[in-house]
PDB file of N, CA, C and O in Angstrom, chain B, residues numbered from 101:
ATOM      1  N   UNK B 101     116.182  97.386  72.948  1.00  0.00           N
ATOM      2  CA  UNK B 101     115.525  98.675  73.109  1.00  0.00           C
ATOM      3  C   UNK B 101     115.052  98.808  74.559  1.00  0.00           C
ATOM      4  O   UNK B 101     114.576  97.839  75.151  1.00  0.00           O
ATOM      5  N   UNK B 102     115.181  99.978  75.114  1.00  0.00           N
ATOM      6  CA  UNK B 102     114.773 100.235  76.497  1.00  0.00           C
ATOM      7  C   UNK B 102     113.267 100.113  76.645  1.00  0.00           C
ATOM      8  O   UNK B 102     112.505 100.474  75.748  1.00  0.00           O
ATOM      9  N   UNK B 103     112.855  99.600  77.788  1.00  0.00           N
ATOM     10  CA  UNK B 103     111.431  99.448  78.074  1.00  0.00           C
ATOM     11  C   UNK B 103     110.952 100.600  78.960  1.00  0.00           C
ATOM     12  O   UNK B 103     111.714 101.164  79.746  1.00  0.00           O
ATOM     13  N   UNK B 104     109.686 100.926  78.810  1.00  0.00           N
ATOM     14  CA  UNK B 104     109.088 101.958  79.650  1.00  0.00           C
ATOM     15  C   UNK B 104     109.152 101.529  81.113  1.00  0.00           C
ATOM     16  O   UNK B 104     108.964 100.357  81.438  1.00  0.00           O
ATOM     17  N   UNK B 105     109.416 102.476  81.973  1.00  0.00           N
ATOM     18  CA  UNK B 105     109.546 102.219  83.399  1.00  0.00           C
ATOM     19  C   UNK B 105     108.650 103.213  84.142  1.00  0.00           C
ATOM     20  O   UNK B 105     108.881 104.422  84.098  1.00  0.00           O
ATOM     21  N   UNK B 106     107.639 102.700  84.815  1.00  0.00           N
ATOM     22  CA  UNK B 106     106.656 103.569  85.460  1.00  0.00           C
ATOM     23  C   UNK B 106     107.280 104.422  86.568  1.00  0.00           C
ATOM     24  O   UNK B 106     106.939 105.598  86.701  1.00  0.00           O
ATOM     25  N   UNK B 107     108.178 103.855  87.357  1.00  0.00           N
ATOM     26  CA  UNK B 107     108.818 104.628  88.429  1.00  0.00           C
ATOM     27  C   UNK B 107     109.686 105.745  87.853  1.00  0.00           C
ATOM     28  O   UNK B 107     109.719 106.854  88.385  1.00  0.00           O
ATOM     29  N   UNK B 108     110.381 105.443  86.772  1.00  0.00           N
ATOM     30  CA  UNK B 108     111.217 106.444  86.123  1.00  0.00           C
ATOM     31  C   UNK B 108     110.356 107.551  85.524  1.00  0.00           C
ATOM     32  O   UNK B 108     110.690 108.731  85.630  1.00  0.00           O
ATOM     33  N   UNK B 109     109.252 107.169  84.898  1.00  0.00           N
ATOM     34  CA  UNK B 109     108.329 108.175  84.362  1.00  0.00           C
ATOM     35  C   UNK B 109     107.835 109.088  85.480  1.00  0.00           C
ATOM     36  O   UNK B 109     107.821 110.309  85.321  1.00  0.00           O
ATOM     37  N   UNK B 110     107.431 108.510  86.605  1.00  0.00           N
ATOM     38  CA  UNK B 110     106.924 109.307  87.728  1.00  0.00           C
ATOM     39  C   UNK B 110     107.997 110.261  88.241  1.00  0.00           C
ATOM     40  O   UNK B 110     107.711 111.425  88.517  1.00  0.00           O
ATOM     41  N   UNK B 111     109.233 109.772  88.369  1.00  0.00           N
ATOM     42  CA  UNK B 111     110.330 110.626  88.837  1.00  0.00           C
ATOM     43  C   UNK B 111     110.589 111.760  87.843  1.00  0.00           C
ATOM     44  O   UNK B 111     110.816 112.897  88.255  1.00  0.00           O
ATOM     45  N   UNK B 112     110.559 111.468  86.554  1.00  0.00           N
ATOM     46  CA  UNK B 112     110.769 112.499  85.537  1.00  0.00           C
ATOM     47  C   UNK B 112     109.643 113.524  85.556  1.00  0.00           C
ATOM     48  O   UNK B 112     109.882 114.724  85.426  1.00  0.00           O
ATOM     49  N   UNK B 113     108.423 113.046  85.717  1.00  0.00           N
ATOM     50  CA  UNK B 113     107.284 113.961  85.791  1.00  0.00           C
ATOM     51  C   UNK B 113     107.427 114.887  86.996  1.00  0.00           C
ATOM     52  O   UNK B 113     107.215 116.094  86.878  1.00  0.00           O
ATOM     53  N   UNK B 114     107.779 114.339  88.135  1.00  0.00           N
ATOM     54  CA  UNK B 114     107.974 115.156  89.338  1.00  0.00           C
ATOM     55  C   UNK B 114     109.082 116.180  89.120  1.00  0.00           C
ATOM     56  O   UNK B 114     108.953 117.336  89.521  1.00  0.00           O
ATOM     57  N   UNK B 115     110.162 115.757  88.489  1.00  0.00           N
ATOM     58  CA  UNK B 115     111.290 116.646  88.213  1.00  0.00           C
ATOM     59  C   UNK B 115     110.857 117.813  87.319  1.00  0.00           C
ATOM     60  O   UNK B 115     111.152 118.972  87.613  1.00  0.00           O
ATOM     61  N   UNK B 116     110.163 117.498  86.235  1.00  0.00           N
ATOM     62  CA  UNK B 116     109.726 118.550  85.314  1.00  0.00           C
ATOM     63  C   UNK B 116     108.709 119.483  85.972  1.00  0.00           C
ATOM     64  O   UNK B 116     108.720 120.689  85.723  1.00  0.00           O
ATOM     65  N   UNK B 117     107.846 118.938  86.796  1.00  0.00           N
ATOM     66  CA  UNK B 117     106.879 119.779  87.512  1.00  0.00           C
ATOM     67  C   UNK B 117     107.601 120.723  88.475  1.00  0.00           C
ATOM     68  O   UNK B 117     107.250 121.899  88.571  1.00  0.00           O
ATOM     69  N   UNK B 118     108.604 120.214  89.184  1.00  0.00           N
ATOM     70  CA  UNK B 118     109.372 121.073  90.101  1.00  0.00           C
ATOM     71  C   UNK B 118     110.070 122.188  89.336  1.00  0.00           C
ATOM     72  O   UNK B 118     110.097 123.330  89.795  1.00  0.00           O
ATOM     73  N   UNK B 119     110.634 121.872  88.174  1.00  0.00           N
ATOM     74  CA  UNK B 119     111.331 122.897  87.378  1.00  0.00           C
ATOM     75  C   UNK B 119     110.396 124.040  86.996  1.00  0.00           C
ATOM     76  O   UNK B 119     110.820 125.190  86.894  1.00  0.00           O
ATOM     77  N   UNK B 120     109.124 123.717  86.787  1.00  0.00           N
ATOM     78  CA  UNK B 120     108.141 124.737  86.423  1.00  0.00           C
ATOM     79  C   UNK B 120     107.350 125.236  87.626  1.00  0.00           C
ATOM     80  O   UNK B 120     106.457 126.072  87.487  1.00  0.00           O
ATOM     81  N   UNK B 121     107.681 124.722  88.801  1.00  0.00           N
ATOM     82  CA  UNK B 121     106.992 125.091  90.034  1.00  0.00           C
ATOM     83  C   UNK B 121     105.483 124.853  89.905  1.00  0.00           C
ATOM     84  O   UNK B 121     104.674 125.707  90.266  1.00  0.00           O
ATOM     85  N   UNK B 122     105.123 123.671  89.384  1.00  0.00           N
ATOM     86  CA  UNK B 122     103.724 123.292  89.192  1.00  0.00           C
ATOM     87  C   UNK B 122     103.290 122.281  90.245  1.00  0.00           C
ATOM     88  O   UNK B 122     104.008 121.322  90.527  1.00  0.00           O
ATOM     89  N   UNK B 123     102.138 122.492  90.811  1.00  0.00           N
ATOM     90  CA  UNK B 123     101.550 121.492  91.701  1.00  0.00           C
ATOM     91  C   UNK B 123     100.711 120.527  90.859  1.00  0.00           C
ATOM     92  O   UNK B 123     100.430 120.790  89.690  1.00  0.00           O
ATOM     93  N   UNK B 124     100.326 119.437  91.456  1.00  0.00           N
ATOM     94  CA  UNK B 124      99.450 118.492  90.775  1.00  0.00           C
ATOM     95  C   UNK B 124      98.123 119.114  90.399  1.00  0.00           C
ATOM     96  O   UNK B 124      97.592 118.856  89.319  1.00  0.00           O
ATOM     97  N   UNK B 125      97.586 119.934  91.288  1.00  0.00           N
ATOM     98  CA  UNK B 125      96.326 120.627  90.996  1.00  0.00           C
ATOM     99  C   UNK B 125      96.472 121.584  89.817  1.00  0.00           C
ATOM    100  O   UNK B 125      95.597 121.657  88.955  1.00  0.00           O
ATOM    101  N   UNK B 126      97.574 122.310  89.786  1.00  0.00           N
ATOM    102  CA  UNK B 126      97.808 123.245  88.682  1.00  0.00           C
ATOM    103  C   UNK B 126      97.966 122.494  87.360  1.00  0.00           C
ATOM    104  O   UNK B 126      97.447 122.922  86.329  1.00  0.00           O
ATOM    105  N   UNK B 127      98.681 121.380  87.397  1.00  0.00           N
ATOM    106  CA  UNK B 127      98.862 120.577  86.194  1.00  0.00           C
ATOM    107  C   UNK B 127      97.521 120.026  85.721  1.00  0.00           C
ATOM    108  O   UNK B 127      97.230 120.028  84.525  1.00  0.00           O
ATOM    109  N   UNK B 128      96.718 119.562  86.653  1.00  0.00           N
ATOM    110  CA  UNK B 128      95.383 119.060  86.300  1.00  0.00           C
ATOM    111  C   UNK B 128      94.561 120.155  85.628  1.00  0.00           C
ATOM    112  O   UNK B 128      93.876 119.897  84.638  1.00  0.00           O
ATOM    113  N   UNK B 129      94.623 121.366  86.155  1.00  0.00           N
ATOM    114  CA  UNK B 129      93.891 122.488  85.552  1.00  0.00           C
ATOM    115  C   UNK B 129      94.390 122.781  84.138  1.00  0.00           C
ATOM    116  O   UNK B 129      93.590 122.986  83.225  1.00  0.00           O
ATOM    117  N   UNK B 130      95.712 122.799  83.958  1.00  0.00           N
ATOM    118  CA  UNK B 130      96.285 123.081  82.642  1.00  0.00           C
ATOM    119  C   UNK B 130      95.906 122.014  81.617  1.00  0.00           C
ATOM    120  O   UNK B 130      95.699 122.316  80.442  1.00  0.00           O
ATOM    121  N   UNK B 131      95.819 120.773  82.072  1.00  0.00           N
ATOM    122  CA  UNK B 131      95.486 119.665  81.174  1.00  0.00           C
ATOM    123  C   UNK B 131      93.980 119.430  81.076  1.00  0.00           C
ATOM    124  O   UNK B 131      93.518 118.601  80.292  1.00  0.00           O
ATOM    125  N   UNK B 132      93.225 120.172  81.882  1.00  0.00           N
ATOM    126  CA  UNK B 132      91.768 120.009  81.939  1.00  0.00           C
ATOM    127  C   UNK B 132      91.394 118.562  82.284  1.00  0.00           C
ATOM    128  O   UNK B 132      90.555 117.934  81.639  1.00  0.00           O
ATOM    129  N   UNK B 133      92.059 118.071  83.332  1.00  0.00           N
ATOM    130  CA  UNK B 133      91.835 116.713  83.824  1.00  0.00           C
ATOM    131  C   UNK B 133      91.570 116.774  85.318  1.00  0.00           C
ATOM    132  O   UNK B 133      91.811 117.793  85.964  1.00  0.00           O
ATOM    133  N   UNK B 134      91.083 115.698  85.845  1.00  0.00           N
ATOM    134  CA  UNK B 134      90.843 115.616  87.285  1.00  0.00           C
ATOM    135  C   UNK B 134      92.144 115.271  88.002  1.00  0.00           C
ATOM    136  O   UNK B 134      92.975 114.520  87.490  1.00  0.00           O
ATOM    137  N   UNK B 135      92.303 115.833  89.189  1.00  0.00           N
ATOM    138  CA  UNK B 135      93.526 115.654  89.962  1.00  0.00           C
ATOM    139  C   UNK B 135      93.871 114.185  90.226  1.00  0.00           C
ATOM    140  O   UNK B 135      95.050 113.840  90.142  1.00  0.00           O
ATOM    141  N   UNK B 136      92.918 113.298  90.540  1.00  0.00           N
ATOM    142  CA  UNK B 136      93.306 111.905  90.807  1.00  0.00           C
ATOM    143  C   UNK B 136      94.075 111.242  89.659  1.00  0.00           C
ATOM    144  O   UNK B 136      94.930 110.389  89.900  1.00  0.00           O
ATOM    145  N   UNK B 137      93.779 111.623  88.428  1.00  0.00           N
ATOM    146  CA  UNK B 137      94.526 111.071  87.289  1.00  0.00           C
ATOM    147  C   UNK B 137      95.975 111.532  87.334  1.00  0.00           C
ATOM    148  O   UNK B 137      96.893 110.736  87.136  1.00  0.00           O
ATOM    149  N   UNK B 138      96.179 112.822  87.597  1.00  0.00           N
ATOM    150  CA  UNK B 138      97.540 113.369  87.691  1.00  0.00           C
ATOM    151  C   UNK B 138      98.280 112.715  88.855  1.00  0.00           C
ATOM    152  O   UNK B 138      99.447 112.346  88.729  1.00  0.00           O
ATOM    153  N   UNK B 139      97.602 112.576  89.974  1.00  0.00           N
ATOM    154  CA  UNK B 139      98.206 111.963  91.158  1.00  0.00           C
ATOM    155  C   UNK B 139      98.672 110.540  90.854  1.00  0.00           C
ATOM    156  O   UNK B 139      99.735 110.127  91.318  1.00  0.00           O
ATOM    157  N   UNK B 140      97.892 109.789  90.083  1.00  0.00           N
ATOM    158  CA  UNK B 140      98.280 108.425  89.716  1.00  0.00           C
ATOM    159  C   UNK B 140      99.558 108.438  88.880  1.00  0.00           C
ATOM    160  O   UNK B 140     100.415 107.571  89.049  1.00  0.00           O
ATOM    161  N   UNK B 141      99.690 109.407  87.986  1.00  0.00           N
ATOM    162  CA  UNK B 141     100.912 109.519  87.187  1.00  0.00           C
ATOM    163  C   UNK B 141     102.101 109.860  88.071  1.00  0.00           C
ATOM    164  O   UNK B 141     103.158 109.235  87.978  1.00  0.00           O
ATOM    165  N   UNK B 142     101.917 110.865  88.935  1.00  0.00           N
ATOM    166  CA  UNK B 142     103.000 111.344  89.799  1.00  0.00           C
ATOM    167  C   UNK B 142     103.453 110.250  90.764  1.00  0.00           C
ATOM    168  O   UNK B 142     104.631 110.177  91.114  1.00  0.00           O
ATOM    169  N   UNK B 143     102.526 109.407  91.191  1.00  0.00           N
ATOM    170  CA  UNK B 143     102.852 108.331  92.131  1.00  0.00           C
ATOM    171  C   UNK B 143     103.278 107.036  91.446  1.00  0.00           C
ATOM    172  O   UNK B 143     103.516 106.032  92.117  1.00  0.00           O
ATOM    173  N   UNK B 144     103.376 107.049  90.129  1.00  0.00           N
ATOM    174  CA  UNK B 144     103.840 105.872  89.398  1.00  0.00           C
ATOM    175  C   UNK B 144     102.843 104.733  89.370  1.00  0.00           C
ATOM    176  O   UNK B 144     103.230 103.567  89.300  1.00  0.00           O
ATOM    177  N   UNK B 145     101.564 105.061  89.423  1.00  0.00           N
ATOM    178  CA  UNK B 145     100.516 104.030  89.407  1.00  0.00           C
ATOM    179  C   UNK B 145     100.059 103.703  87.989  1.00  0.00           C
ATOM    180  O   UNK B 145      99.595 102.594  87.727  1.00  0.00           O
ATOM    181  N   UNK B 146     100.187 104.664  87.073  1.00  0.00           N
ATOM    182  CA  UNK B 146      99.729 104.480  85.699  1.00  0.00           C
ATOM    183  C   UNK B 146     100.434 105.466  84.783  1.00  0.00           C
ATOM    184  O   UNK B 146     100.992 106.469  85.227  1.00  0.00           O
ATOM    185  N   UNK B 147     100.394 105.157  83.495  1.00  0.00           N
ATOM    186  CA  UNK B 147     100.898 106.069  82.473  1.00  0.00           C
ATOM    187  C   UNK B 147      99.733 106.848  81.875  1.00  0.00           C
ATOM    188  O   UNK B 147      98.592 106.385  81.898  1.00  0.00           O
ATOM    189  N   UNK B 148     100.022 108.025  81.343  1.00  0.00           N
ATOM    190  CA  UNK B 148      98.989 108.726  80.582  1.00  0.00           C
ATOM    191  C   UNK B 148      98.719 107.990  79.269  1.00  0.00           C
ATOM    192  O   UNK B 148      99.610 107.334  78.729  1.00  0.00           O
ATOM    193  N   UNK B 149      97.510 108.097  78.763  1.00  0.00           N
ATOM    194  CA  UNK B 149      97.207 107.613  77.424  1.00  0.00           C
ATOM    195  C   UNK B 149      98.006 108.467  76.434  1.00  0.00           C
ATOM    196  O   UNK B 149      98.511 109.530  76.794  1.00  0.00           O
ATOM    197  N   UNK B 150      98.119 108.003  75.202  1.00  0.00           N
ATOM    198  CA  UNK B 150      98.953 108.690  74.215  1.00  0.00           C
ATOM    199  C   UNK B 150      98.592 110.173  74.066  1.00  0.00           C
ATOM    200  O   UNK B 150      99.474 111.031  74.116  1.00  0.00           O
ATOM    201  N   UNK B 151      97.330 110.471  73.887  1.00  0.00           N
ATOM    202  CA  UNK B 151      96.911 111.866  73.705  1.00  0.00           C
ATOM    203  C   UNK B 151      97.249 112.703  74.943  1.00  0.00           C
ATOM    204  O   UNK B 151      97.705 113.840  74.823  1.00  0.00           O
ATOM    205  N   UNK B 152      97.025 112.138  76.120  1.00  0.00           N
ATOM    206  CA  UNK B 152      97.346 112.848  77.358  1.00  0.00           C
ATOM    207  C   UNK B 152      98.849 113.046  77.498  1.00  0.00           C
ATOM    208  O   UNK B 152      99.292 114.072  78.015  1.00  0.00           O
ATOM    209  N   UNK B 153      99.640 112.075  77.043  1.00  0.00           N
ATOM    210  CA  UNK B 153     101.104 112.194  77.108  1.00  0.00           C
ATOM    211  C   UNK B 153     101.578 113.337  76.221  1.00  0.00           C
ATOM    212  O   UNK B 153     102.475 114.089  76.600  1.00  0.00           O
ATOM    213  N   UNK B 154     100.987 113.469  75.058  1.00  0.00           N
ATOM    214  CA  UNK B 154     101.340 114.570  74.154  1.00  0.00           C
ATOM    215  C   UNK B 154     100.985 115.911  74.804  1.00  0.00           C
ATOM    216  O   UNK B 154     101.792 116.841  74.788  1.00  0.00           O
ATOM    217  N   UNK B 155      99.786 116.011  75.373  1.00  0.00           N
ATOM    218  CA  UNK B 155      99.378 117.242  76.067  1.00  0.00           C
ATOM    219  C   UNK B 155     100.327 117.542  77.223  1.00  0.00           C
ATOM    220  O   UNK B 155     100.734 118.687  77.419  1.00  0.00           O
ATOM    221  N   UNK B 156     100.678 116.509  77.985  1.00  0.00           N
ATOM    222  CA  UNK B 156     101.570 116.664  79.128  1.00  0.00           C
ATOM    223  C   UNK B 156     102.910 117.236  78.673  1.00  0.00           C
ATOM    224  O   UNK B 156     103.430 118.169  79.285  1.00  0.00           O
ATOM    225  N   UNK B 157     103.463 116.681  77.609  1.00  0.00           N
ATOM    226  CA  UNK B 157     104.742 117.164  77.095  1.00  0.00           C
ATOM    227  C   UNK B 157     104.645 118.612  76.632  1.00  0.00           C
ATOM    228  O   UNK B 157     105.576 119.392  76.835  1.00  0.00           O
ATOM    229  N   UNK B 158     103.535 118.974  76.017  1.00  0.00           N
ATOM    230  CA  UNK B 158     103.356 120.360  75.585  1.00  0.00           C
ATOM    231  C   UNK B 158     103.343 121.304  76.781  1.00  0.00           C
ATOM    232  O   UNK B 158     103.998 122.346  76.761  1.00  0.00           O
ATOM    233  N   UNK B 159     102.610 120.946  77.807  1.00  0.00           N
ATOM    234  CA  UNK B 159     102.517 121.795  79.006  1.00  0.00           C
ATOM    235  C   UNK B 159     103.873 121.899  79.704  1.00  0.00           C
ATOM    236  O   UNK B 159     104.256 122.971  80.173  1.00  0.00           O
ATOM    237  N   UNK B 160     104.594 120.782  79.768  1.00  0.00           N
ATOM    238  CA  UNK B 160     105.877 120.778  80.463  1.00  0.00           C
ATOM    239  C   UNK B 160     107.022 121.316  79.611  1.00  0.00           C
ATOM    240  O   UNK B 160     108.104 121.588  80.130  1.00  0.00           O
ATOM    241  N   UNK B 161     106.790 121.472  78.301  1.00  0.00           N
ATOM    242  CA  UNK B 161     107.847 121.959  77.422  1.00  0.00           C
ATOM    243  C   UNK B 161     108.950 120.938  77.218  1.00  0.00           C
ATOM    244  O   UNK B 161     110.094 121.305  76.952  1.00  0.00           O
ATOM    245  N   UNK B 162     108.619 119.658  77.339  1.00  0.00           N
ATOM    246  CA  UNK B 162     109.586 118.579  77.158  1.00  0.00           C
ATOM    247  C   UNK B 162     108.984 117.590  76.173  1.00  0.00           C
ATOM    248  O   UNK B 162     107.935 117.007  76.448  1.00  0.00           O
ATOM    249  N   UNK B 163     109.627 117.393  75.035  1.00  0.00           N
ATOM    250  CA  UNK B 163     108.982 116.691  73.933  1.00  0.00           C
ATOM    251  C   UNK B 163     109.562 115.310  73.608  1.00  0.00           C
ATOM    252  O   UNK B 163     109.162 114.706  72.613  1.00  0.00           O
ATOM    253  N   UNK B 164     110.470 114.807  74.399  1.00  0.00           N
ATOM    254  CA  UNK B 164     111.030 113.476  74.139  1.00  0.00           C
ATOM    255  C   UNK B 164     110.277 112.451  74.979  1.00  0.00           C
ATOM    256  O   UNK B 164     110.705 112.097  76.078  1.00  0.00           O
ATOM    257  N   UNK B 165     109.157 111.981  74.452  1.00  0.00           N
ATOM    258  CA  UNK B 165     108.304 111.048  75.191  1.00  0.00           C
ATOM    259  C   UNK B 165     109.072 109.767  75.507  1.00  0.00           C
ATOM    260  O   UNK B 165     108.970 109.245  76.617  1.00  0.00           O
ATOM    261  N   UNK B 166     109.830 109.264  74.558  1.00  0.00           N
ATOM    262  CA  UNK B 166     110.585 108.024  74.773  1.00  0.00           C
ATOM    263  C   UNK B 166     111.534 108.177  75.958  1.00  0.00           C
ATOM    264  O   UNK B 166     111.587 107.316  76.836  1.00  0.00           O
ATOM    265  N   UNK B 167     112.277 109.272  75.977  1.00  0.00           N
ATOM    266  CA  UNK B 167     113.220 109.492  77.074  1.00  0.00           C
ATOM    267  C   UNK B 167     112.489 109.664  78.403  1.00  0.00           C
ATOM    268  O   UNK B 167     112.956 109.198  79.442  1.00  0.00           O
ATOM    269  N   UNK B 168     111.358 110.326  78.363  1.00  0.00           N
ATOM    270  CA  UNK B 168     110.583 110.531  79.589  1.00  0.00           C
ATOM    271  C   UNK B 168     110.173 109.191  80.217  1.00  0.00           C
ATOM    272  O   UNK B 168     110.042 109.084  81.437  1.00  0.00           O
ATOM    273  N   UNK B 169     109.975 108.183  79.381  1.00  0.00           N
ATOM    274  CA  UNK B 169     109.547 106.872  79.844  1.00  0.00           C
ATOM    275  C   UNK B 169     110.688 105.917  80.143  1.00  0.00           C
ATOM    276  O   UNK B 169     110.488 104.921  80.838  1.00  0.00           O
ATOM    277  N   UNK B 170     111.901 106.200  79.625  1.00  0.00           N
ATOM    278  CA  UNK B 170     112.961 105.198  79.702  1.00  0.00           C
ATOM    279  C   UNK B 170     114.287 105.659  80.320  1.00  0.00           C
ATOM    280  O   UNK B 170     115.131 104.825  80.646  1.00  0.00           O
ATOM    281  N   UNK B 171     114.482 106.966  80.486  1.00  0.00           N
ATOM    282  CA  UNK B 171     115.757 107.473  80.998  1.00  0.00           C
ATOM    283  C   UNK B 171     115.524 108.575  82.017  1.00  0.00           C
ATOM    284  O   UNK B 171     114.500 109.257  81.989  1.00  0.00           O
ATOM    285  N   UNK B 172     116.471 108.741  82.902  1.00  0.00           N
ATOM    286  CA  UNK B 172     116.378 109.830  83.870  1.00  0.00           C
ATOM    287  C   UNK B 172     116.661 111.143  83.150  1.00  0.00           C
ATOM    288  O   UNK B 172     117.669 111.279  82.456  1.00  0.00           O
ATOM    289  N   UNK B 173     115.768 112.099  83.321  1.00  0.00           N
ATOM    290  CA  UNK B 173     115.920 113.406  82.682  1.00  0.00           C
ATOM    291  C   UNK B 173     116.755 114.311  83.576  1.00  0.00           C
ATOM    292  O   UNK B 173     116.501 114.440  84.774  1.00  0.00           O
ATOM    293  N   UNK B 174     117.745 114.925  82.973  1.00  0.00           N
ATOM    294  CA  UNK B 174     118.533 115.968  83.654  1.00  0.00           C
ATOM    295  C   UNK B 174     118.702 117.099  82.660  1.00  0.00           C
ATOM    296  O   UNK B 174     119.243 116.909  81.571  1.00  0.00           O
ATOM    297  N   UNK B 175     118.244 118.257  83.038  1.00  0.00           N
ATOM    298  CA  UNK B 175     118.352 119.424  82.144  1.00  0.00           C
ATOM    299  C   UNK B 175     119.350 120.405  82.686  1.00  0.00           C
ATOM    300  O   UNK B 175     119.581 121.450  82.078  1.00  0.00           O
TER     301      UNK B 175
END
């Protein structure tokens, strides 16, 4: 089974944010979180907690959490 990859997650997050033309600040506002947390995700420093990952997927309109963590997303 594929393992979660922090760099891949960060790249996928950046890709999905670009598709929606979202900045880190805008994403933080939508998720009602502080920007440094979002920045850590975008820079591949940490993963979101489960609840935050679900919220993130809802905001981004992408619901395959496993793929977001393990495969390069191309839409």
